[in-house]
PDB file of N, CA, C and O in Angstrom:
ATOM      1  N   UNK A   1      14.819  -1.383  16.476  1.00  0.00           N
ATOM      2  CA  UNK A   1      13.960  -1.027  14.806  1.00  0.00           C
ATOM      3  C   UNK A   1      12.559  -1.225  15.683  1.00  0.00           C
ATOM      4  O   UNK A   1      11.613  -0.633  15.163  1.00  0.00           O
ATOM      5  N   UNK A   2      12.301  -1.796  16.662  1.00  0.00           N
ATOM      6  CA  UNK A   2      10.544  -1.258  16.673  1.00  0.00           C
ATOM      7  C   UNK A   2      10.307  -0.680  18.193  1.00  0.00           C
ATOM      8  O   UNK A   2      11.211  -0.637  19.027  1.00  0.00           O
ATOM      9  N   UNK A   3       9.015  -0.259  18.423  1.00  0.00           N
ATOM     10  CA  UNK A   3       8.606   0.405  19.918  1.00  0.00           C
ATOM     11  C   UNK A   3       7.503   0.147  20.168  1.00  0.00           C
ATOM     12  O   UNK A   3       6.828   0.403  19.171  1.00  0.00           O
ATOM     13  N   UNK A   4       6.858  -0.258  21.020  1.00  0.00           N
ATOM     14  CA  UNK A   4       5.686  -0.560  21.480  1.00  0.00           C
ATOM     15  C   UNK A   4       5.698   0.134  22.208  1.00  0.00           C
ATOM     16  O   UNK A   4       6.535   0.233  23.105  1.00  0.00           O
ATOM     17  N   UNK A   5       4.159   1.245  21.892  1.00  0.00           N
ATOM     18  CA  UNK A   5       3.271   2.387  22.524  1.00  0.00           C
ATOM     19  C   UNK A   5       1.812   2.076  22.704  1.00  0.00           C
ATOM     20  O   UNK A   5       1.154   2.129  21.665  1.00  0.00           O
ATOM     21  N   UNK A   6       1.258   1.807  23.651  1.00  0.00           N
ATOM     22  CA  UNK A   6       0.258   1.893  24.046  1.00  0.00           C
ATOM     23  C   UNK A   6      -0.438   0.667  23.651  1.00  0.00           C
ATOM     24  O   UNK A   6      -1.660   0.515  23.630  1.00  0.00           O
ATOM     25  N   UNK A   7       0.308  -0.050  23.394  1.00  0.00           N
ATOM     26  CA  UNK A   7      -0.020  -1.568  22.544  1.00  0.00           C
ATOM     27  C   UNK A   7      -0.190  -1.450  20.960  1.00  0.00           C
ATOM     28  O   UNK A   7      -0.797  -2.292  20.299  1.00  0.00           O
ATOM     29  N   UNK A   8       0.583   0.010  20.275  1.00  0.00           N
ATOM     30  CA  UNK A   8       1.002   0.167  18.879  1.00  0.00           C
ATOM     31  C   UNK A   8       2.213  -0.401  18.364  1.00  0.00           C
ATOM     32  O   UNK A   8       3.013   0.174  19.103  1.00  0.00           O
ATOM     33  N   UNK A   9       2.801  -1.010  17.736  1.00  0.00           N
ATOM     34  CA  UNK A   9       4.079  -1.414  17.615  1.00  0.00           C
ATOM     35  C   UNK A   9       4.196  -0.197  16.709  1.00  0.00           C
ATOM     36  O   UNK A   9       3.256   0.383  16.165  1.00  0.00           O
ATOM     37  N   UNK A  10       5.861   0.189  16.603  1.00  0.00           N
ATOM     38  CA  UNK A  10       6.183   1.253  15.881  1.00  0.00           C
ATOM     39  C   UNK A  10       7.584   0.666  14.838  1.00  0.00           C
ATOM     40  O   UNK A  10       8.547   0.342  15.534  1.00  0.00           O
ATOM     41  N   UNK A  11       7.683   0.591  14.162  1.00  0.00           N
ATOM     42  CA  UNK A  11       8.878  -0.127  13.270  1.00  0.00           C
ATOM     43  C   UNK A  11       9.753   0.804  12.347  1.00  0.00           C
ATOM     44  O   UNK A  11       9.127   1.100  11.329  1.00  0.00           O
ATOM     45  N   UNK A  12      10.860   1.286  12.394  1.00  0.00           N
ATOM     46  CA  UNK A  12      12.111   2.453  11.999  1.00  0.00           C
ATOM     47  C   UNK A  12      11.944   1.657  10.390  1.00  0.00           C
ATOM     48  O   UNK A  12      11.657   0.479  10.178  1.00  0.00           O
ATOM     49  N   UNK A  13      12.194   2.608   9.523  1.00  0.00           N
ATOM     50  CA  UNK A  13      11.999   2.320   8.151  1.00  0.00           C
ATOM     51  C   UNK A  13      13.417   2.618   7.792  1.00  0.00           C
ATOM     52  O   UNK A  13      14.223   2.966   8.655  1.00  0.00           O
ATOM     53  N   UNK A  14      13.821   2.454   6.200  1.00  0.00           N
ATOM     54  CA  UNK A  14      15.065   2.507   6.011  1.00  0.00           C
ATOM     55  C   UNK A  14      14.716   4.357   5.606  1.00  0.00           C
ATOM     56  O   UNK A  14      13.681   4.994   5.409  1.00  0.00           O
ATOM     57  N   UNK A  15      15.899   4.636   5.624  1.00  0.00           N
ATOM     58  CA  UNK A  15      16.153   6.933   4.964  1.00  0.00           C
ATOM     59  C   UNK A  15      16.299   6.292   3.938  1.00  0.00           C
ATOM     60  O   UNK A  15      17.493   5.999   3.997  1.00  0.00           O
ATOM     61  N   UNK A  16      15.791   5.736   2.749  1.00  0.00           N
ATOM     62  CA  UNK A  16      16.385   6.019   1.396  1.00  0.00           C
ATOM     63  C   UNK A  16      14.984   6.892   0.512  1.00  0.00           C
ATOM     64  O   UNK A  16      13.849   7.152   0.911  1.00  0.00           O
ATOM     65  N   UNK A  17      15.450   7.085  -0.399  1.00  0.00           N
ATOM     66  CA  UNK A  17      14.458   7.764  -1.636  1.00  0.00           C
ATOM     67  C   UNK A  17      12.940   7.458  -1.558  1.00  0.00           C
ATOM     68  O   UNK A  17      12.044   8.292  -1.425  1.00  0.00           O
ATOM     69  N   UNK A  18      12.791   5.905  -1.679  1.00  0.00           N
ATOM     70  CA  UNK A  18      11.635   5.431  -1.569  1.00  0.00           C
ATOM     71  C   UNK A  18      11.036   6.074  -0.776  1.00  0.00           C
ATOM     72  O   UNK A  18      10.400   7.078  -1.097  1.00  0.00           O
ATOM     73  N   UNK A  19      11.106   5.691   0.246  1.00  0.00           N
ATOM     74  CA  UNK A  19      10.642   6.100   1.519  1.00  0.00           C
ATOM     75  C   UNK A  19      10.187   7.256   1.611  1.00  0.00           C
ATOM     76  O   UNK A  19       8.975   7.473   1.598  1.00  0.00           O
ATOM     77  N   UNK A  20      11.183   8.290   1.730  1.00  0.00           N
ATOM     78  CA  UNK A  20      10.933   9.619   1.290  1.00  0.00           C
ATOM     79  C   UNK A  20      10.244   9.982   0.367  1.00  0.00           C
ATOM     80  O   UNK A  20       9.756  11.070   0.670  1.00  0.00           O
ATOM     81  N   UNK A  21       9.912   9.642  -0.670  1.00  0.00           N
ATOM     82  CA  UNK A  21       9.112   9.928  -1.592  1.00  0.00           C
ATOM     83  C   UNK A  21       7.805   9.907  -1.507  1.00  0.00           C
ATOM     84  O   UNK A  21       6.974  10.721  -1.910  1.00  0.00           O
ATOM     85  N   UNK A  22       7.606   8.200  -0.552  1.00  0.00           N
ATOM     86  CA  UNK A  22       6.270   8.435  -0.323  1.00  0.00           C
ATOM     87  C   UNK A  22       5.614   8.452   0.919  1.00  0.00           C
ATOM     88  O   UNK A  22       4.544   7.921   1.218  1.00  0.00           O
ATOM     89  N   UNK A  23       6.385   9.129   1.613  1.00  0.00           N
ATOM     90  CA  UNK A  23       5.904   9.934   2.344  1.00  0.00           C
ATOM     91  C   UNK A  23       5.243  11.286   2.163  1.00  0.00           C
ATOM     92  O   UNK A  23       5.663  12.269   1.553  1.00  0.00           O
ATOM     93  N   UNK A  24       3.642  11.036   3.113  1.00  0.00           N
ATOM     94  CA  UNK A  24       3.030  12.223   3.054  1.00  0.00           C
ATOM     95  C   UNK A  24       3.917  13.668   3.381  1.00  0.00           C
ATOM     96  O   UNK A  24       3.876  14.678   2.678  1.00  0.00           O
ATOM     97  N   UNK A  25       4.734  13.491   4.646  1.00  0.00           N
ATOM     98  CA  UNK A  25       5.064  14.686   4.992  1.00  0.00           C
ATOM     99  C   UNK A  25       6.117  13.898   5.870  1.00  0.00           C
ATOM    100  O   UNK A  25       5.859  12.814   6.393  1.00  0.00           O
ATOM    101  N   UNK A  26       7.620  14.710   6.004  1.00  0.00           N
ATOM    102  CA  UNK A  26       8.637  14.669   6.513  1.00  0.00           C
ATOM    103  C   UNK A  26       8.956  14.918   7.460  1.00  0.00           C
ATOM    104  O   UNK A  26       8.731  16.127   7.417  1.00  0.00           O
ATOM    105  N   UNK A  27       9.598  14.634   9.011  1.00  0.00           N
ATOM    106  CA  UNK A  27       9.558  16.031  10.049  1.00  0.00           C
ATOM    107  C   UNK A  27      10.876  16.107  10.710  1.00  0.00           C
ATOM    108  O   UNK A  27      10.895  15.134  11.464  1.00  0.00           O
ATOM    109  N   UNK A  28      11.587  16.520  10.783  1.00  0.00           N
ATOM    110  CA  UNK A  28      13.165  16.706  11.456  1.00  0.00           C
ATOM    111  C   UNK A  28      12.890  17.262  12.507  1.00  0.00           C
ATOM    112  O   UNK A  28      12.749  18.444  12.821  1.00  0.00           O
ATOM    113  N   UNK A  29      12.800  16.056  13.188  1.00  0.00           N
ATOM    114  CA  UNK A  29      12.723  16.489  14.973  1.00  0.00           C
ATOM    115  C   UNK A  29      14.022  16.854  15.839  1.00  0.00           C
ATOM    116  O   UNK A  29      14.249  17.543  16.833  1.00  0.00           O
ATOM    117  N   UNK A  30      14.799  16.002  14.916  1.00  0.00           N
ATOM    118  CA  UNK A  30      16.422  16.147  16.054  1.00  0.00           C
ATOM    119  C   UNK A  30      17.276  16.455  14.519  1.00  0.00           C
ATOM    120  O   UNK A  30      17.079  15.905  13.435  1.00  0.00           O
ATOM    121  N   UNK A  31      18.513  17.787  14.954  1.00  0.00           N
ATOM    122  CA  UNK A  31      19.343  18.046  13.899  1.00  0.00           C
ATOM    123  C   UNK A  31      21.052  16.929  13.874  1.00  0.00           C
ATOM    124  O   UNK A  31      22.271  17.094  13.941  1.00  0.00           O
ATOM    125  N   UNK A  32      20.287  16.092  13.769  1.00  0.00           N
ATOM    126  CA  UNK A  32      21.987  15.028  13.726  1.00  0.00           C
ATOM    127  C   UNK A  32      22.577  15.447  12.654  1.00  0.00           C
ATOM    128  O   UNK A  32      22.015  15.389  11.560  1.00  0.00           O
ATOM    129  N   UNK A  33      23.523  15.822  12.780  1.00  0.00           N
ATOM    130  CA  UNK A  33      24.662  16.173  11.899  1.00  0.00           C
ATOM    131  C   UNK A  33      24.878  15.121  10.929  1.00  0.00           C
ATOM    132  O   UNK A  33      25.037  15.836   9.940  1.00  0.00           O
ATOM    133  N   UNK A  34      24.989  14.031  10.534  1.00  0.00           N
ATOM    134  CA  UNK A  34      25.455  12.770  10.229  1.00  0.00           C
ATOM    135  C   UNK A  34      24.598  12.953   8.749  1.00  0.00           C
ATOM    136  O   UNK A  34      25.164  12.505   7.753  1.00  0.00           O
ATOM    137  N   UNK A  35      23.127  13.658   8.557  1.00  0.00           N
ATOM    138  CA  UNK A  35      22.407  13.610   7.575  1.00  0.00           C
ATOM    139  C   UNK A  35      22.161  14.414   6.847  1.00  0.00           C
ATOM    140  O   UNK A  35      21.663  15.446   7.297  1.00  0.00           O
ATOM    141  N   UNK A  36      22.417  14.283   5.327  1.00  0.00           N
ATOM    142  CA  UNK A  36      22.378  14.836   4.318  1.00  0.00           C
ATOM    143  C   UNK A  36      21.135  15.862   4.504  1.00  0.00           C
ATOM    144  O   UNK A  36      20.352  15.308   3.733  1.00  0.00           O
ATOM    145  N   UNK A  37      20.590  16.717   4.886  1.00  0.00           N
ATOM    146  CA  UNK A  37      19.173  17.312   4.908  1.00  0.00           C
ATOM    147  C   UNK A  37      19.099  17.556   3.387  1.00  0.00           C
ATOM    148  O   UNK A  37      18.320  16.943   2.657  1.00  0.00           O
ATOM    149  N   UNK A  38      20.032  18.564   2.934  1.00  0.00           N
ATOM    150  CA  UNK A  38      19.744  18.681   1.252  1.00  0.00           C
ATOM    151  C   UNK A  38      18.760  17.822   0.652  1.00  0.00           C
ATOM    152  O   UNK A  38      17.556  18.015   0.481  1.00  0.00           O
ATOM    153  N   UNK A  39      19.781  16.441   0.245  1.00  0.00           N
ATOM    154  CA  UNK A  39      19.349  15.362  -0.070  1.00  0.00           C
ATOM    155  C   UNK A  39      17.745  14.820   0.265  1.00  0.00           C
ATOM    156  O   UNK A  39      16.889  14.303  -0.454  1.00  0.00           O
ATOM    157  N   UNK A  40      17.777  15.227   1.810  1.00  0.00           N
ATOM    158  CA  UNK A  40      16.159  14.563   2.599  1.00  0.00           C
ATOM    159  C   UNK A  40      15.237  15.303   2.030  1.00  0.00           C
ATOM    160  O   UNK A  40      14.088  14.875   1.923  1.00  0.00           O
ATOM    161  N   UNK A  41      15.685  16.830   1.466  1.00  0.00           N
ATOM    162  CA  UNK A  41      14.794  17.808   1.104  1.00  0.00           C
ATOM    163  C   UNK A  41      14.415  17.724  -0.527  1.00  0.00           C
ATOM    164  O   UNK A  41      13.497  18.044  -1.282  1.00  0.00           O
ATOM    165  N   UNK A  42      15.473  17.208  -0.559  1.00  0.00           N
ATOM    166  CA  UNK A  42      15.503  16.778  -2.447  1.00  0.00           C
ATOM    167  C   UNK A  42      14.382  15.869  -2.431  1.00  0.00           C
ATOM    168  O   UNK A  42      13.656  16.084  -3.402  1.00  0.00           O
ATOM    169  N   UNK A  43      13.992  14.987  -1.734  1.00  0.00           N
ATOM    170  CA  UNK A  43      13.072  13.857  -2.141  1.00  0.00           C
ATOM    171  C   UNK A  43      12.062  14.125  -1.360  1.00  0.00           C
ATOM    172  O   UNK A  43      11.128  13.623  -1.986  1.00  0.00           O
ATOM    173  N   UNK A  44      11.523  14.686  -0.190  1.00  0.00           N
ATOM    174  CA  UNK A  44      10.153  15.078   0.522  1.00  0.00           C
ATOM    175  C   UNK A  44       9.713  15.719  -0.377  1.00  0.00           C
ATOM    176  O   UNK A  44      10.145  16.547  -1.178  1.00  0.00           O
ATOM    177  N   UNK A  45       8.529  15.110  -0.098  1.00  0.00           N
ATOM    178  CA  UNK A  45       6.897  16.015  -0.722  1.00  0.00           C
ATOM    179  C   UNK A  45       6.762  17.151   0.014  1.00  0.00           C
ATOM    180  O   UNK A  45       6.517  18.132  -0.688  1.00  0.00           O
ATOM    181  N   UNK A  46       6.824  17.332   1.012  1.00  0.00           N
ATOM    182  CA  UNK A  46       6.812  17.754   2.496  1.00  0.00           C
ATOM    183  C   UNK A  46       7.818  17.233   3.242  1.00  0.00           C
ATOM    184  O   UNK A  46       8.310  16.108   3.321  1.00  0.00           O
ATOM    185  N   UNK A  47       8.200  19.142   4.218  1.00  0.00           N
ATOM    186  CA  UNK A  47       9.239  18.459   4.821  1.00  0.00           C
ATOM    187  C   UNK A  47       9.225  19.488   5.708  1.00  0.00           C
ATOM    188  O   UNK A  47       9.676  20.538   5.249  1.00  0.00           O
ATOM    189  N   UNK A  48       8.654  19.535   7.422  1.00  0.00           N
ATOM    190  CA  UNK A  48       8.713  20.244   8.191  1.00  0.00           C
ATOM    191  C   UNK A  48       9.886  20.348   9.569  1.00  0.00           C
ATOM    192  O   UNK A  48       9.808  19.720  10.625  1.00  0.00           O
ATOM    193  N   UNK A  49      10.862  21.255   9.200  1.00  0.00           N
ATOM    194  CA  UNK A  49      11.973  21.302   9.971  1.00  0.00           C
ATOM    195  C   UNK A  49      11.533  22.338  11.052  1.00  0.00           C
ATOM    196  O   UNK A  49      11.238  23.524  10.902  1.00  0.00           O
ATOM    197  N   UNK A  50      11.570  21.523  12.258  1.00  0.00           N
ATOM    198  CA  UNK A  50      11.598  21.591  13.213  1.00  0.00           C
ATOM    199  C   UNK A  50      12.949  22.445  13.905  1.00  0.00           C
ATOM    200  O   UNK A  50      12.929  23.522  14.500  1.00  0.00           O
ATOM    201  N   UNK A  51      13.893  21.722  13.657  1.00  0.00           N
ATOM    202  CA  UNK A  51      15.382  22.361  14.121  1.00  0.00           C
ATOM    203  C   UNK A  51      15.824  23.371  13.420  1.00  0.00           C
ATOM    204  O   UNK A  51      16.823  23.967  13.822  1.00  0.00           O
ATOM    205  N   UNK A  52      15.174  23.770  12.233  1.00  0.00           N
ATOM    206  CA  UNK A  52      16.355  24.546  11.427  1.00  0.00           C
ATOM    207  C   UNK A  52      17.496  23.839  10.756  1.00  0.00           C
ATOM    208  O   UNK A  52      18.522  24.417  10.398  1.00  0.00           O
ATOM    209  N   UNK A  53      17.265  22.568  10.608  1.00  0.00           N
ATOM    210  CA  UNK A  53      18.388  21.654  10.188  1.00  0.00           C
ATOM    211  C   UNK A  53      18.575  21.799   8.594  1.00  0.00           C
ATOM    212  O   UNK A  53      19.283  21.038   7.934  1.00  0.00           O
ATOM    213  N   UNK A  54      17.602  23.237   7.895  1.00  0.00           N
ATOM    214  CA  UNK A  54      17.744  23.225   6.587  1.00  0.00           C
ATOM    215  C   UNK A  54      18.149  24.921   6.394  1.00  0.00           C
ATOM    216  O   UNK A  54      17.882  25.687   5.468  1.00  0.00           O
ATOM    217  N   UNK A  55      18.743  25.098   7.404  1.00  0.00           N
ATOM    218  CA  UNK A  55      19.053  26.681   6.999  1.00  0.00           C
ATOM    219  C   UNK A  55      20.439  26.824   5.879  1.00  0.00           C
ATOM    220  O   UNK A  55      21.442  26.120   5.760  1.00  0.00           O
ATOM    221  N   UNK A  56      20.078  27.810   5.298  1.00  0.00           N
ATOM    222  CA  UNK A  56      21.159  28.225   4.281  1.00  0.00           C
ATOM    223  C   UNK A  56      21.390  27.108   2.896  1.00  0.00           C
ATOM    224  O   UNK A  56      22.331  27.137   2.102  1.00  0.00           O
ATOM    225  N   UNK A  57      20.285  26.201   2.903  1.00  0.00           N
ATOM    226  CA  UNK A  57      19.697  25.524   1.637  1.00  0.00           C
ATOM    227  C   UNK A  57      18.827  26.145   1.016  1.00  0.00           C
ATOM    228  O   UNK A  57      17.952  26.795   1.588  1.00  0.00           O
ATOM    229  N   UNK A  58      18.960  26.014  -0.553  1.00  0.00           N
ATOM    230  CA  UNK A  58      18.020  26.857  -1.129  1.00  0.00           C
ATOM    231  C   UNK A  58      16.779  25.678  -1.429  1.00  0.00           C
ATOM    232  O   UNK A  58      16.936  24.827  -2.305  1.00  0.00           O
ATOM    233  N   UNK A  59      15.383  25.758  -0.481  1.00  0.00           N
ATOM    234  CA  UNK A  59      14.604  24.897  -0.407  1.00  0.00           C
ATOM    235  C   UNK A  59      13.521  25.461  -0.805  1.00  0.00           C
ATOM    236  O   UNK A  59      13.064  26.539  -0.426  1.00  0.00           O
ATOM    237  N   UNK A  60      12.846  24.302  -2.034  1.00  0.00           N
ATOM    238  CA  UNK A  60      11.340  24.753  -2.374  1.00  0.00           C
ATOM    239  C   UNK A  60      10.801  25.415  -1.176  1.00  0.00           C
ATOM    240  O   UNK A  60      11.228  25.787  -0.083  1.00  0.00           O
ATOM    241  N   UNK A  61       9.400  25.409  -1.993  1.00  0.00           N
ATOM    242  CA  UNK A  61       8.403  26.242  -0.430  1.00  0.00           C
ATOM    243  C   UNK A  61       7.884  24.781  -0.133  1.00  0.00           C
ATOM    244  O   UNK A  61       6.883  24.808   0.583  1.00  0.00           O
ATOM    245  N   UNK A  62       8.222  23.734  -0.429  1.00  0.00           N
ATOM    246  CA  UNK A  62       7.856  22.655   0.205  1.00  0.00           C
ATOM    247  C   UNK A  62       8.031  22.368   1.623  1.00  0.00           C
ATOM    248  O   UNK A  62       7.368  21.682   2.400  1.00  0.00           O
ATOM    249  N   UNK A  63       9.110  23.078   1.771  1.00  0.00           N
ATOM    250  CA  UNK A  63       9.731  23.255   2.953  1.00  0.00           C
ATOM    251  C   UNK A  63       9.201  24.128   4.137  1.00  0.00           C
ATOM    252  O   UNK A  63       9.171  25.313   3.804  1.00  0.00           O
ATOM    253  N   UNK A  64       8.800  23.923   5.341  1.00  0.00           N
ATOM    254  CA  UNK A  64       7.723  24.629   6.471  1.00  0.00           C
ATOM    255  C   UNK A  64       8.987  24.620   7.390  1.00  0.00           C
ATOM    256  O   UNK A  64       9.698  23.624   7.521  1.00  0.00           O
ATOM    257  N   UNK A  65       9.189  25.731   7.971  1.00  0.00           N
ATOM    258  CA  UNK A  65      10.003  25.873   9.387  1.00  0.00           C
ATOM    259  C   UNK A  65       8.963  26.317  10.547  1.00  0.00           C
ATOM    260  O   UNK A  65       8.085  27.178  10.612  1.00  0.00           O
ATOM    261  N   UNK A  66       9.350  25.562  11.227  1.00  0.00           N
ATOM    262  CA  UNK A  66       8.604  25.835  12.977  1.00  0.00           C
ATOM    263  C   UNK A  66       9.653  26.193  13.575  1.00  0.00           C
ATOM    264  O   UNK A  66       9.615  26.476  14.772  1.00  0.00           O
TER     265      UNK A  66
END
């Protein structure tokens, strides 16, 4: 739930619609099969997909694949 890095405390947040919609950008860094990436993509204003987790999804221009 928390991680301290160089004196900064980072805290996990719930993966829900409110959190995703409030974020400026959502980054997929690990392609976990248990997540509904279509739902995540539909909620996020901007989604950066570094793992091709959204492959095959009909996503809007707000999804950037790296």
